[in-house]
C-alpha positions as CSV (number, residue, x, y, z in Angstrom):
1,L,10.8,85.2,-23.6
2,R,8.0,86.7,-25.3
3,M,6.1,86.0,-28.2
4,V,5.0,89.1,-30.2
5,T,3.1,87.8,-33.4
6,G,-0.3,89.8,-35.6
7,D,-1.9,86.5,-35.6
8,N,-5.1,86.6,-33.8
9,I,-4.5,86.1,-29.8
10,N,-6.6,82.4,-29.3
11,T,-3.9,81.4,-31.7
12,A,-0.7,82.7,-30.1
13,K,-1.6,81.8,-26.8
14,A,-2.4,78.1,-27.4
15,I,0.4,78.1,-29.9
16,A,2.5,80.3,-27.2
17,R,1.7,77.6,-23.9
18,E,2.6,74.9,-26.2
19,C,6.5,76.2,-26.6
20,G,6.1,77.2,-22.9
21,I,6.4,80.7,-23.6
22,L,3.0,81.8,-21.4
23,T,2.4,80.6,-17.9
24,E,0.1,80.7,-15.7
25,D,1.0,84.2,-14.5
26,G,1.9,84.9,-17.6
27,L,-0.2,87.8,-19.8
28,A,-1.4,88.0,-22.7
29,I,-2.5,91.6,-24.6
30,E,-3.6,92.7,-28.3
31,G,-1.3,94.9,-29.6
32,P,-4.2,97.5,-29.8
33,D,-4.4,97.7,-26.1
34,F,-0.5,97.7,-25.3
35,R,-0.7,101.1,-27.7
36,E,-3.2,102.4,-25.2
37,K,-1.9,102.0,-22.3
38,T,0.1,105.1,-20.3
39,L,3.5,105.1,-19.9
40,E,2.6,104.0,-16.0
41,E,0.9,101.2,-16.9
42,L,3.4,99.5,-19.2
43,L,6.0,100.2,-16.3
44,V,3.4,97.4,-14.7
45,L,2.3,95.1,-18.1
46,V,5.9,95.1,-19.9
47,P,7.7,92.6,-17.3
48,K,4.7,90.5,-17.4
49,I,3.7,90.2,-20.8
50,Q,4.8,86.9,-22.2
51,V,2.6,87.2,-25.9
52,M,1.3,90.2,-27.9
53,A,-0.9,89.1,-30.4
54,R,-2.2,92.0,-33.3
55,S,0.3,94.1,-33.4
56,S,1.8,96.4,-35.5
57,P,5.9,96.8,-36.4
58,L,5.6,100.0,-33.7
59,D,4.6,97.2,-31.1
60,K,7.3,95.2,-31.5
61,H,9.5,98.6,-31.4
62,T,7.8,100.5,-28.8
63,L,8.0,97.2,-26.7
64,V,11.8,95.9,-27.0
65,K,12.8,100.0,-25.9
66,H,10.9,100.2,-23.2
67,L,12.7,96.6,-22.2
68,R,16.0,98.1,-23.2
69,T,15.8,101.0,-22.2
70,T,13.3,100.9,-18.9
71,F,14.4,97.8,-17.6
72,N,17.7,98.0,-18.7
73,E,17.5,94.1,-20.2
74,V,19.7,92.8,-22.7
75,V,17.0,92.2,-25.9
76,A,17.6,89.6,-28.8
77,V,15.2,89.5,-31.6
78,T,14.0,87.1,-33.8
79,G,12.2,88.1,-37.3
80,D,12.1,87.3,-40.9
81,G,9.1,90.3,-42.2
82,T,9.2,93.6,-43.2
83,N,7.7,94.4,-40.3
84,D,10.4,92.8,-38.2
85,A,12.9,95.4,-39.3
86,P,12.5,98.4,-36.3
87,A,12.2,95.8,-33.8
88,L,15.2,94.3,-35.0
89,H,17.3,97.4,-35.6
90,E,16.4,98.2,-31.9
91,A,17.2,95.3,-30.6
92,D,21.0,94.8,-28.9
93,I,20.8,91.8,-31.5
94,G,18.7,90.9,-33.8
95,L,18.5,87.7,-35.8
96,A,17.3,87.7,-38.8
97,M,15.3,84.2,-41.2
98,G,18.7,83.6,-44.0
99,I,16.2,81.3,-46.3
100,A,12.1,83.1,-45.1
101,G,13.5,86.0,-44.5
102,T,13.3,89.1,-47.0
103,E,16.1,91.6,-47.2
104,V,15.1,94.4,-45.4
105,A,15.1,92.1,-42.1
106,K,18.1,90.8,-43.0
107,E,19.9,94.5,-43.4
108,S,18.6,95.1,-39.9
109,A,19.6,92.6,-38.6
110,D,23.1,91.5,-36.8
111,V,22.9,87.8,-37.2
112,I,21.4,86.2,-40.3
113,I,20.1,82.5,-39.1
114,L,21.3,80.8,-42.8
115,D,19.4,77.6,-42.5
116,D,15.5,79.2,-40.5
117,N,16.2,76.9,-37.7
118,F,15.5,78.2,-34.2
119,S,17.4,75.7,-32.7
120,T,21.0,77.5,-33.7
121,I,20.5,80.7,-31.8
122,V,20.6,78.0,-29.0
123,T,24.0,76.6,-30.6
124,V,24.6,80.3,-31.2
125,A,24.4,81.5,-27.2
126,R,26.4,78.2,-26.0
127,W,29.1,79.5,-28.7
128,G,29.3,83.0,-27.5
129,R,28.5,81.9,-23.6
130,S,31.6,79.9,-24.3
131,V,33.8,82.8,-25.8
132,Y,33.2,85.1,-23.0
133,V,33.8,82.5,-20.0
134,N,37.2,81.2,-21.9
135,I,38.2,84.8,-21.8
136,Q,37.8,85.0,-18.8
137,K,39.5,82.2,-17.6
138,F,42.2,83.4,-19.5
139,V,42.1,86.9,-17.5
140,Q,42.1,85.4,-14.6
141,F,45.3,83.0,-15.3
142,Q,47.0,86.2,-16.5
143,L,46.2,87.9,-13.8
144,T,47.7,85.9,-11.3
145,V,51.3,85.1,-13.6
146,N,52.0,89.3,-13.2
147,V,50.2,89.7,-9.4
148,V,52.9,86.9,-8.3
149,A,55.8,88.8,-10.4
150,L,55.2,91.8,-9.6
151,L,54.8,90.9,-5.7
152,V,58.2,88.6,-5.9
153,N,60.5,90.7,-7.5
154,F,58.8,94.4,-6.5
155,S,59.6,92.7,-2.7
156,S,62.7,91.4,-3.0
157,A,64.0,94.3,-4.6
158,C,62.7,96.3,-1.2
159,F,64.1,94.1,1.0
160,T,67.4,92.2,-0.4
161,G,68.5,94.6,-3.0
162,N,68.5,92.5,-6.1
163,A,65.1,90.3,-8.2
164,P,65.3,87.0,-8.1
165,L,63.4,86.9,-11.8
166,T,65.3,88.4,-14.3
167,A,64.0,90.6,-17.5
168,V,64.1,87.6,-20.0
169,Q,62.9,85.2,-17.5
170,L,60.2,87.5,-17.6
171,L,59.6,87.9,-21.1
172,W,60.1,84.3,-21.2
173,V,57.1,83.9,-19.0
174,N,55.0,86.3,-20.4
175,M,55.5,85.1,-24.5
176,I,54.7,81.3,-23.5
177,M,51.5,82.2,-20.9
178,D,50.3,85.2,-23.0
179,T,50.7,82.7,-26.4
180,L,50.1,79.4,-25.7
181,G,48.8,79.7,-22.2
182,A,45.8,82.2,-24.1
183,L,45.3,79.3,-26.9
184,A,45.3,76.5,-24.5
185,L,42.0,78.1,-22.5
186,A,40.7,79.8,-25.8
187,T,40.1,76.0,-27.5
188,E,37.9,74.8,-24.4
189,P,34.8,73.3,-26.4
190,P,31.4,74.4,-24.4
191,N,29.4,72.2,-23.0
192,D,26.1,71.4,-21.6
193,D,26.5,73.3,-17.5
194,L,27.4,76.5,-19.8
195,M,22.9,77.3,-21.1
196,K,22.1,76.4,-17.1
197,R,23.8,79.7,-16.1
198,E,22.5,83.1,-15.3
199,P,22.6,85.8,-18.9
200,V,25.4,88.2,-18.4
201,G,23.7,91.3,-18.1
202,R,24.5,94.9,-18.9
203,T,25.9,95.6,-16.2
204,G,27.6,92.7,-15.2
205,K,31.3,93.0,-14.1
206,F,33.7,90.7,-16.9
207,I,36.2,90.5,-13.3
208,T,33.7,88.6,-11.3
209,N,34.3,88.6,-7.0
210,V,34.6,84.0,-8.0
211,M,37.7,85.0,-10.4
212,W,39.4,87.6,-7.7
213,R,38.8,84.9,-5.2
214,N,40.7,82.5,-6.9
215,I,43.2,85.5,-7.9
216,F,43.9,86.0,-4.9
217,G,44.3,82.8,-3.8
218,Q,46.3,81.1,-6.2
219,S,49.2,84.3,-6.1
220,I,49.2,84.3,-2.5
221,Y,50.3,80.6,-2.4
222,Q,53.0,81.6,-5.1
223,F,54.0,84.3,-3.6
224,V,54.5,82.3,-0.5
225,V,56.3,79.4,-2.3
226,M,58.8,81.9,-3.8
227,W,58.9,84.0,-0.9
228,Y,60.8,81.1,1.1
229,L,62.9,79.3,-1.7
230,Q,64.4,82.7,-1.8
231,T,64.5,83.6,2.0
232,Q,65.3,79.2,2.7
233,G,66.3,78.3,-0.5
234,K,69.5,77.7,-0.1
235,T,69.7,76.0,3.5
236,F,66.2,73.5,1.9
237,F,68.3,72.6,-0.5
238,G,72.2,72.8,0.9
239,L,73.7,75.5,-1.8
240,E,77.3,76.1,-1.2
241,G,80.0,77.9,-3.0
242,S,79.8,81.1,-6.1
243,D,76.8,79.0,-8.0
244,A,74.4,79.0,-5.2
245,D,72.7,81.8,-6.2
246,I,72.3,81.2,-9.8
247,V,71.3,77.6,-8.8
248,L,68.7,79.7,-6.5
249,N,67.6,81.9,-9.0
250,T,67.2,78.8,-11.8
251,I,64.8,77.1,-9.0
252,I,62.9,79.8,-7.9
253,F,62.4,80.7,-12.0
254,N,61.3,76.8,-12.5
255,S,59.3,77.2,-10.0
256,F,57.6,79.6,-10.7
257,V,56.7,78.4,-14.3
258,F,55.5,75.2,-13.1
259,C,53.4,76.5,-10.9
260,Q,51.8,78.5,-13.6
261,V,51.6,75.0,-15.6
262,F,49.3,73.7,-13.1
263,N,47.3,76.8,-12.2
264,E,46.9,76.5,-15.8
265,I,45.1,73.6,-15.7
266,S,43.4,74.8,-12.5
267,S,42.0,77.9,-14.8
268,R,40.0,75.4,-17.1
269,E,37.4,75.7,-13.9
270,M,36.5,78.4,-12.4
271,E,34.1,77.3,-10.0
272,K,34.3,73.4,-10.7
273,L,36.1,71.5,-8.1
274,N,37.0,68.6,-11.0
275,V,39.2,70.4,-13.5
276,L,40.6,67.6,-14.8
277,K,37.2,66.6,-16.9
278,G,37.7,66.2,-20.5
279,I,41.4,67.5,-20.6
280,L,42.4,64.4,-22.6
281,N,39.6,65.8,-25.8
282,N,41.4,69.3,-26.0
283,Y,44.5,67.7,-27.6
284,V,45.0,71.5,-28.0
285,F,45.3,72.1,-24.6
286,M,47.0,69.2,-23.5
287,C,49.9,70.3,-27.3
288,V,50.4,73.7,-25.0
289,L,51.0,72.0,-22.2
290,S,53.4,69.9,-22.8
291,S,54.9,72.3,-25.5
292,T,55.7,74.7,-22.3
293,V,57.4,72.1,-20.3
294,V,59.5,70.7,-22.8
295,F,60.4,74.8,-23.9
296,Q,60.7,74.9,-20.3
297,F,63.4,72.2,-19.2
298,I,65.1,73.7,-22.7
299,M,65.4,76.9,-21.4
300,V,67.1,76.1,-18.2
301,Q,69.3,73.2,-19.1
302,F,70.5,73.7,-22.0
303,L,70.2,78.3,-22.2
304,G,71.3,79.2,-19.6
305,E,74.0,81.8,-21.0
306,F,71.2,83.2,-22.2
307,A,68.2,83.2,-19.9
308,N,70.9,83.6,-16.6
309,T,69.9,79.9,-15.5
310,T,72.2,77.1,-14.8
311,P,71.1,73.0,-15.2
312,L,68.7,71.9,-12.1
313,T,69.8,68.1,-10.5
314,S,67.0,65.5,-10.8
315,L,66.0,66.3,-7.8
316,Q,66.1,70.0,-7.8
317,W,63.5,69.4,-10.9
318,L,61.0,67.0,-8.9
319,A,60.9,70.0,-6.0
320,S,60.1,72.5,-8.8
321,V,57.6,70.3,-9.9
322,L,56.2,69.0,-6.6
323,L,55.6,72.9,-5.5
324,G,53.9,74.2,-9.0
325,L,51.6,70.7,-8.0
326,V,50.7,71.6,-5.0
327,G,49.1,74.6,-6.3
328,M,46.1,72.3,-7.4
329,P,45.0,71.4,-4.3
330,I,45.0,74.5,-2.9
331,A,42.9,75.6,-5.7
332,V,40.3,73.3,-4.7
333,V,40.2,74.9,-1.1
334,V,39.9,78.0,-2.7
335,K,37.3,77.2,-4.5
336,L,35.6,76.0,-2.0
337,I,35.5,79.4,-0.1
338,P,31.9,81.1,-0.5
339,V,31.6,84.3,-2.4
340,G,28.8,86.4,-4.3
341,S,28.9,85.2,-7.5
342,S,28.8,88.8,-9.8
């Protein structure tokens, strides 16, 4: 955080200390001195500068440009005057004041703060981080669904000659997980912990090591469950007769869907173990989960001709739900595996 102002340096330093911007090892410099520095000197000074006083519009622009290009930082600039326009335009995110700001500053900015309240910037950052994290949660969840579906059908087709999940069933899974799943995870409200996280840099990965760990951990568990059901399911459930195959495929399909339902709950947090905190306060999430379960029940019990399924017994339904539920403690164990954050 840096203060760049046209005021006297003593005034600027006093305000900066009061706001917590200027620290003991920080550097306060005046614009005329800054302009006289060579490029080699700026490489040393720019990371240390916390206050720049008596600065010109060009000084602000130069500082922002060095931070963005030389040091590869993501830079946000706030300003209200015409002299702030070059820096607002150069920054990755320019924030202009809506009441006190000049028209030139507003035109150069990306975001206009309508109430001229600096705390609004914190709210903007909080919601921006929330949207970014929610998209990551959905991508993690969706990749798990696709990886498991691909592995199950591909391996089954190679070794047994038929796929347990039909095209209609896969389409159904994609419909409920793409639309309802996205709606559920996208409506997760921001929390205070978001502001404690390190900002995502310009070269930061969207799919992090944490996400890959969760994806692979959950995918392995679900694949093992699906493969066990396909190879030992008839013996486990005591299925015999001409309808044994369709009953087994229905159990596999039902178990697969419930694995995704409980994985959706686990995806609410990518690193924290307690994924149930605040879940009842998110009414959209609860409605989506309930709707998914209801639609799945209708699909299995009443739309067998369309979905290539057959009605299941209470015991078979219980087994499907429990197999999905076990995925939650598995997700907790997977989250205990240490990985890099990037």
